[in-house]
N, C-alpha and C positions, 0 to 999 in steps of 0.2 A: 593521489589520483593521477594516473598516467594518461595524459592527453596525446602523447606522442610515443612513437616506437623507434628504437634504435636498430637500424639495419647495418649491413656491411658497408653501405655507401653513405651512411649518415642518418639524419632524422627524418622520419615519416609521420604523417598526420592521419588520424582516422577521419573519415567522412561517413556518417551514418544517418540513414532515414528509416523510419519504422512505419509499417502498415499494421495497425492493430484491428483485428476482427473481433468485435464485441457483440455477443448474442443479446438481442433486445429482450427485455422483460415484457412478455405479453403472453396471455393464456393461449392464443392461437397463432398459427403461422402467418407469414407475410401475405400470402395470396390465397389461403384456404382456412377452413375452420378447424383443422386438425390440431390436437393438443400439442403443447410444447413441453409437457412435464418430463423431467429427466428420470431415467431408470426403468422405463416401460420395456416390456418384452420386444424383441426385434420385430420391426415392421407392424407394430400394433397401432401406430399413430400415423397412418398414411391415407390421405384422401385421394380420389381419382386425379386431382390436380397435381399433387405431389408425385404421383406415380406416372405422370406424363401421358395420361390417357388421351387419345385423339378427341378433339372437339371440346375439351375442358377449357373454360375461360377463367383466368385469374381475376380476383377482386381484391383491391388494396385494403389491407387492414390498417385503418387510420390510427389505431393505437400505436402501431409501430412508427408511423410518421410523426406522431406527437412526441414519442420518445426520442426520435432523432433530432427534432427541433429543440427539445428540452436540453439534450446533450450539446447541441451546437451553441445554444445561448450560454451554457455553463463554460464553454470553451472560447467565449468571446468571438464567436464566428458570425459571419454574415448569413442570415437565413434567406435563401432565394425563394421568392414567392412563386417562381415558375421553375419547375424541374421536370425531367423526363426519365422514364425507365427505358433502358435499352436491352437488347439481346446481345449477350457476349457468347459468341459461337466457339465452342471448344469441346473436345471429347472428354466428358466426365463419366467414368464408368459407374459412378454412383449418383448421377443426376439424370433421370430417365428422359427428360425433355431433349437432352443433347445440346442444350445451351443453358446459360444462367441469366436470369433477369437481374440486371444490375443498373447502375447509372454511370455515364461516361462524361460527356461534355457539360452536362447541366445537372450537377448534384444538388441535393437539398441544402447543403451547407458548404460554404467556402471561406477561406482566409480567417482562421482563428489563431489562438496562441495559448500557451500553457507555460507557467513558471515552474522550473524544477529547483529543488532545494538540495544542495550538496552537503556532504558531511562536514566540510570545513566552514559551513555557515554562508557560503556564497550562493547566490541565486542566478539563474539564467533563463531568459525567455526563449522558448522554442516555438517556431512557427508551425502552424497546422495548415496544410494546403487545402484539404477538403475532408468532408464527411459525406459518404454516400451510403444509400441503403441498398441491400441486395439479399438474395435468398441463399441460404447455406446449401451445400451438397450433402448427400448421405455419407455413410461410412462403409468403406470396404474392409472386410475382416479376412485376413490371410492366414490365421492360425487355428481355424476351426476344422480344417480338413487338409490332408496332405496333398490332395490333387486339385482342389478347387478353392476359389475365393468366394466368400459370401458377401451379400450386401444388405445392410440395415438402412432403410429409408426413413426411420423416425426423425432424423435430423434434416432430411431433405425438405427445403421450403421454409425452414425457420428463418426469421428475420435477423439480419446482421447489420451492424453499422461498421463500415470500414473507415477507419480514421487514419489519414495519411499525413505524417509529419513532413516538414521540409528537411533537407539534408543538413540540419543545424547541429546535430549531436556529434561530440568530438571524443567520446571515450565509451567503453562498455559500461562504466559506472554511471555516466550521464544517461545512457540508454535505459539502465535499470531504474534510475531516479524518475525518468520520464514515464515509464510504464507504471511504476508505483503511484505516481501522482495522478495519472490518467485513470487508473483503477479506482483510486480514492474518490475522484470527482464523479465517476460513473455510479459508484455506490451511494454517494451523498444524494444525487438527484434521482436515484432509483430506476436507472435505465438499463443496467447490466449488473449481475451479481459478482462479476469479476472472478469467478471460480475457474482457475486455470486447470485444475485437476479434472473437472467435468467438461472441459473444452469450451466454456463460456467466454474465455478470453484467449486468443491465439495471436501470435506475433510473427510477421515476416520481416526480416531485417535486410535492408539494402546496404551493403558495405563496399566501400572503395578506399583507396589510400592515395595520398599525394604528398609531395614535398610541401612543408608548411607555407600556406598562402598561395600555392600554385594552382594550376588548372585542375578541375575535377577529373578523377580517373574513371576507368571503366568499372561499373558496379556489378556485383553479383548479389542475387537475392537468396537468402536462406529461409526456407519455408517452414511453417508450422512449428514454431518454438513455443512450448507450453509450460515453461518455467523460467523465472528470472535468472536462475543460476545457469541453466543451459543456454539461454540467450546470450549472456555475457561471455560464457566460454566459447560459444560459436563465433561471436564477433571477434574475439581475441585471436582465435585460430585462423579465421578467414583472412583477417588483415595481415597476419604474418605470412600466410600462404601466398597472398598476392605480392607482398614485398619480395619474397624469395623468387617468384616468377620474374618480376620486373628487374631485380638486381642481377638475375642470370641472363638478361638481355631479351627475355620473352615478352609477350603481350598477354594481358588478362582477357580471357573470353567472357563476354557478357552471357551469363547463364543462371539457371536456377539450381540451387544446391540444397541438400538435406544435411542435417547435423546428426552424426552418429554419437550418441551420448556415451556409449560404452567405450568407444575408441577416442572420444574427445576431438573428433575431426569432422570437417565437412566433406561431402563427396558430390560429384556432379549428378544432376537428375535429368536435366534437359537444357537445350539452348534457350536463352531468354526470349520470350515472345515480345514483339512490339504491338502497339495498339492495333495496327492494321491487320495483324495476324488473327485477331479475334473477330474481325468483320462486324464491328458494332453497327447496329441500326436500331432506331426507335421501335419498341415492341408494339406491333400493330393491334394487340389486344388491350392495350392500356393507354388511356388518354393522358396528355400531359397533366402533371400535378400542379394545381393552382391553389396557393394558400392565401387566406385573408390576413392582412397585417394586424388587424384587431385580434384575430385568433392567436397569432404568434405572440403579441404583446400580453395576452391573457396567460399564456404558458409561462412567459417570463416573470410574471407577478407571483407565480407559485413556487419559484425556485427557493430552496433553503439557503441559509448562510453557508457559503462555500468554504473549503479548507483555507484558502489564502486570507479571506476576510476574517475568518474565525481566528486564525493564527495572529493576524495583526491586532485583533481585539484583545486576545489573551496577553499579548506583549504590552499593549498600551494600558489596559485596565487593571491587569493583575501583576504587571512588572515581571513577567516570565521571560526567560532567555529565549532566543530564536529556536534553539535546539529543543528545549522542553516544550514550547508551544507547538513546534512541528510534530513531535512525537505524539502529543495529546490529540491533535486534530486529524491525524492520519486516517482514523476511522471515526465516523460520526458517533457510534455508540460509545467509544472511549471518551470523546470530548464531552458527551452528555453525562457520563458517569463522573468525570472530573468536576464538571460544573456543580453537580449535586453535592459532591463531597466538599467542595470549596465554599459553598453558599454559607455566608456568615462566619467563615473561618479564615485563618491565615492562608492566603492563596499559594504562596511559595511552598509552605509546609505541605499543603494538600497535594501539590504537583509532585513533590519529592516522594511522598508516600504512594501515590497512584503509579508513578513511573517505576520507582525502584522496587517497592514491596509487592504491590498488586500485579503489575505486568510481569515481574520476575517470577512470581508463583504461578501465574497463568501460563507463561511460556513453558515452565517445567512440567505443568500438568497437561499441556496441549489443549487448553481451553480458551475460548473467547471471553470477552468481558460480559457478554450476555449469559454465559454459563458459570459465572463466578459464584462460588458459595458464599462470598462476602458481598453483601449489597452495599450501595453507596451510603445508605443511611447508617448501616452497621459500621462502616469505615469512618464515617463522620463522628460516631459515638466514641470510637477509639481515639481520634484526634482530640476530642473534647476532654478525655481523661488525661491526655498529655498536657493540654492547655491549662487545666485547673490544678495540676500538680498531683493528681491522684497516682499516676505512675510516671516513670521516667521514659524518655524516648527509647532507651536500650531495652527496658522491660516490655515496652509496647511492641517491639519487633517479635519477641517471643509470644506475646499475646496474639498478635496477628497470625503467626504460624498456626497457633491452636485454632483460631477462628476459621482459617482456611481449611484446616483438616476436619473440624467437627461441625462447623456451621453455627457454633454457639456465639452469643453476644459477648462483647468485650467486658462489660460490667460483670457478667456472670463468671467469666474466667478469672477475672481479678479477685472476686470474692472467694471463689472455690480454692484458689491457690494462695490466698493471703498475700497478694502482690502490692497492696496499697503502700505508697510512699509515706514515710514519716516526715511530716513538715513541722511538727511540734518543736519549737525552738528550745524549750526546756529539755526535752529528751535528747535532742541533738547536741546541746551544750554539754550534757552529762557524758556523752560518748567522746566528745572532743577533749574534755578535761581528762578523761581516762587515758586517751591516746597520748596527750601531751605529758602526763605524769610518767607514763611508761617510756616515752622517748625523749626524756629531758635533755640528753646529750645533743640530740638532733635539733631540739628547740633552741639550744644555745648556739649551735652552728647557724641555724636560720637567722637568728637575731644578730649574729655576727657578720651577716652579709651574704649567706648562701641562699639567695632567693629561690633557686631552682628546687629546693627541698619542699616548697609549697605543695607540689604535685604529690610528693610522697605522703604528706599528711592527709591530703584529700583521699588518697587511696586507702590509707589505714583506717580513716573514719568510715568510709563506705564499707570496707571489709568488716569492721567491728559492728556495723549496723545491719549486717547481712544483706547489704546492697539496697536497703529500703529507705535510707535517708535521702531526702530531697537534695540533689547535688547543688542546686542554686543556693539553698539555705545553708548547706555545709560550707560552701565557698565564702559566703558573706560572714558567717559566725567565726569561721576559722581564721579568716583574714584579721578580724577585729582582735581575737584572742592572741594570735601570734605577734601582731604588730603593737599590741597594747603594753 
């Protein structure tokens, strides 16, 4: 993982802060009763409030506020019992009011943190500066007509949580780990579905560079990144662009930029606005938001076991590695599937099978665990057949492939294909005797000190049994006969 970049004048360091816009799960918009369902015909879900009609008064949807509080608690944030909605004045071609209702100096949540898990097993705490609630803008469509732009206001007014990190991230990989962890938490607590393809989760990346440990440099904001891969590529490119500017003796302009995925580069969009450019002031149509501490505490009591706590439990109770536990808890549904498979069974064996076999097949098929043709109970039955010696682990992999393709039960496949292991000692002894008689020269070599030939005899016995002999029994009996 590269935390630094080598330029012509030496080493530079990334400084990255992320602003994540998460669409709040709610049946209606932040200030109107219009539906938030995805996929409706353009402009089919627009109330007079969303359309910016004169005289319309916004009314706060308290479900959205509850979802924001729920998220803030999950991010170890401070829930502010007093917060204010402000008007952010800016020309939005797809927000008819001509301003956005957002929060500025008094957000609903402040000062949280999130722990990221890196591939090398290290963890880092990343500070979260604030979480505020705001309304989304509509969507401008530039590819519908050669001479005109169309506007779809279905998204206008939908509730968003803007979650702003501190500039604590030091590489594109850390930025990716942060967004993945944040998305996981949002999905655990049920406040955002995290679907980047549908625009439910969008990222603005603030990127600057500096000499290691030096003063913070001038940052540029890269807007509307809607995939992890594009985000990391955009950060890499932008950091290198800034280094080239600085090493050539120039200065980085503070600006907003867009990422061109086709060219793999960022390009200037506009000069970066400061807070005073937006002329924030408290929205005169909305009273300050005052929350009762007892109400906040009640929301806290309904939080599920979160990914970090679940990971720690899996490591402590099930003796799983940090990596395996991290993979299993990344999605709540995956963790629940694993726990059902592991119930009453070998926990490490269950983890290996869920991660390697199940997740491997699901990834190939492009399915989620909820769409798996093999249920947790069915996978547990397969592991029971391994545990009681009915089939070997190798045979079980073939059985699992059949289960995934056909939906049949493990026991039925084993019966149909005659895959039961032979554990009868008498039958296995007869095969061993046959192999030893045929390979008497090698038996002599083994007994003369060539211990490595043991594997050869195991292979011959397994081959002679058609692969059905129980390997454990074969090893035990063969050792006795060869050493006898």
